[in-house]
C-alpha positions as CSV (number, residue, x, y, z in Angstrom):
1,M,-72.6,0.3,237.4
2,A,-70.8,0.0,234.2
3,K,-67.4,0.1,236.1
4,E,-68.6,-2.7,238.3
5,R,-69.5,-4.8,235.2
6,P,-67.1,-3.9,232.3
7,E,-67.9,-7.2,230.5
8,E,-71.5,-6.2,230.0
9,K,-72.7,-3.9,227.3
10,F,-75.1,-1.1,228.4
11,T,-77.4,0.1,225.7
12,T,-79.9,2.0,227.8
13,L,-80.4,3.5,231.1
14,V,-84.1,4.3,230.8
15,H,-85.0,1.7,233.4
16,H,-83.2,3.9,236.0
17,I,-85.4,6.9,235.2
18,N,-88.1,7.1,237.8
19,V,-89.5,9.7,240.1
20,E,-87.2,8.7,243.1
21,N,-84.0,9.1,241.0
22,L,-85.2,12.3,239.4
23,A,-85.8,13.8,242.9
24,L,-82.5,12.8,244.0
25,A,-80.9,14.4,241.1
26,H,-83.0,17.5,241.6
27,M,-81.9,17.7,245.2
28,R,-78.3,17.6,244.3
29,Q,-78.7,20.6,241.9
30,N,-77.0,23.9,242.9
31,P,-79.8,26.1,244.2
32,R,-77.9,29.2,243.1
33,K,-77.9,28.4,239.5
34,A,-79.8,30.4,236.9
35,P,-83.5,29.5,236.2
36,G,-84.1,26.9,233.5
37,V,-85.3,27.8,230.0
38,D,-88.8,28.0,231.3
39,R,-87.6,30.6,233.9
40,V,-88.5,28.5,236.8
41,T,-86.1,28.5,239.8
42,K,-85.1,25.5,241.7
43,D,-86.8,26.9,244.7
44,E,-90.1,27.3,242.7
45,Y,-89.8,23.9,241.2
46,D,-89.3,22.4,244.8
47,K,-92.7,23.6,245.8
48,Q,-94.4,21.0,243.6
49,L,-91.4,18.6,243.1
50,Y,-93.3,15.3,243.0
51,P,-96.2,16.4,240.9
52,N,-93.7,18.1,238.6
53,L,-91.6,14.9,238.3
54,A,-94.7,12.7,237.8
55,R,-95.9,14.7,234.9
56,P,-94.9,13.1,231.5
57,R,-92.7,15.2,229.4
58,G,-90.4,15.1,226.4
59,P,-90.6,13.2,223.1
60,H,-91.8,9.9,224.6
61,A,-94.5,11.4,227.0
62,A,-97.2,11.3,224.4
63,A,-96.3,7.7,223.4
64,S,-96.3,6.6,227.1
65,L,-99.8,8.2,227.7
66,Q,-101.1,6.8,224.4
67,A,-99.9,3.3,225.5
68,T,-101.6,3.8,228.9
69,A,-104.8,4.7,227.4
70,S,-104.6,1.7,225.0
71,E,-103.9,-0.7,227.8
72,K,-107.1,0.7,229.7
73,N,-109.2,-0.1,226.7
74,L,-107.9,-3.7,226.6
75,H,-108.9,-4.5,230.2
């Protein structure tokens, strides 16, 4: 995308992170690679791919869950 629109400044790609794109990226991974730091292989992760991808993780996960809970209290 940046090559197509070189005049634009791209400051974040977070709007491209969604379950569909994560699933596509996962499917492109080499299945013969070593397991991750959690020792889960690609084959094991595939068995629950969409539930795994939908589960919030990382440093922003708690913030997004908190925002969701706050939004529910407003309505």
